[in-house]
C-alpha positions as CSV (number, residue, x, y, z in Angstrom):
1,M,108.0,96.8,99.4
2,L,107.7,93.1,100.3
3,H,105.1,93.3,102.5
4,F,102.2,95.4,100.7
5,Y,102.5,92.1,98.6
6,I,102.8,89.4,101.4
7,I,100.0,91.7,103.1
8,H,97.9,91.8,99.8
9,T,98.4,88.1,99.1
10,L,97.4,87.0,102.4
11,T,94.2,89.3,102.3
12,V,93.0,87.7,99.2
13,V,93.4,84.6,100.7
14,A,91.5,85.0,103.6
15,F,88.6,86.4,101.2
16,F,88.9,83.2,99.3
17,A,88.8,81.2,102.7
18,S,86.8,82.5,104.2
19,G,84.0,81.5,101.8
20,Y,83.5,84.2,99.5
21,T,83.7,84.1,95.8
22,A,84.7,86.1,93.1
23,A,81.2,87.9,92.5
24,E,81.4,89.6,95.9
25,I,85.2,90.7,95.3
26,V,83.8,94.5,94.8
27,D,81.0,95.8,97.4
28,P,79.3,98.6,97.0
29,N,79.1,100.0,100.5
30,T,82.4,99.8,100.6
31,P,85.6,101.7,98.5
32,F,87.9,98.3,99.0
33,L,88.1,95.7,96.8
34,F,88.3,92.0,98.5
35,R,86.8,94.3,100.9
36,P,82.6,93.4,101.7
37,A,81.2,95.2,105.1
38,A,80.9,92.2,107.1
39,F,84.5,90.8,106.4
40,G,87.3,91.0,109.3
41,Y,89.3,90.1,111.9
42,S,89.3,90.1,115.8
43,L,92.5,92.4,117.2
44,P,94.8,89.0,118.2
45,V,94.4,87.7,115.0
46,V,95.1,90.7,113.1
47,Y,98.2,91.2,116.0
48,L,98.9,87.3,115.0
49,I,99.5,88.1,111.4
50,W,101.5,91.5,111.9
51,I,104.1,89.5,113.9
52,V,104.5,86.5,111.1
53,V,104.6,89.1,108.8
54,V,106.7,90.7,110.6
55,A,109.2,87.3,111.0
56,V,108.5,86.7,107.8
57,L,110.3,89.8,106.3
58,Y,112.9,90.2,109.1
59,V,115.5,87.2,107.1
60,P,115.3,88.9,103.9
61,C,115.4,92.8,105.2
62,K,118.7,92.0,107.2
63,R,119.7,89.7,104.2
64,F,119.7,93.0,102.2
65,A,121.0,95.1,104.9
66,N,124.2,93.4,104.5
67,Y,124.3,93.0,101.4
68,K,123.6,97.0,101.1
69,R,126.5,97.1,104.0
70,N,129.2,95.6,102.2
71,H,128.5,97.2,98.1
72,R,128.4,101.1,98.3
73,S,126.6,101.6,94.2
74,W,124.5,104.7,93.9
75,W,121.6,103.9,93.3
76,L,121.3,101.5,96.3
77,S,121.1,105.0,98.7
78,Y,117.5,105.6,97.6
79,V,116.5,101.9,98.1
């Protein structure tokens, strides 16, 4: 679940870092927020972002896997 928040945060940061303003958050040509028609990156940049997100989430996922292995609470089977 963390990857949704991380990727959305990165999208908002990249949106404003690219020079867009708060008035351009909603684009009538697209149903998505923070996604104007001219906003985007090349495939190598997308792969780099993907690798960074996976690397950032590796440690928390590993720790949570260890927690699930050591604790047998009923609710952990649903997460």
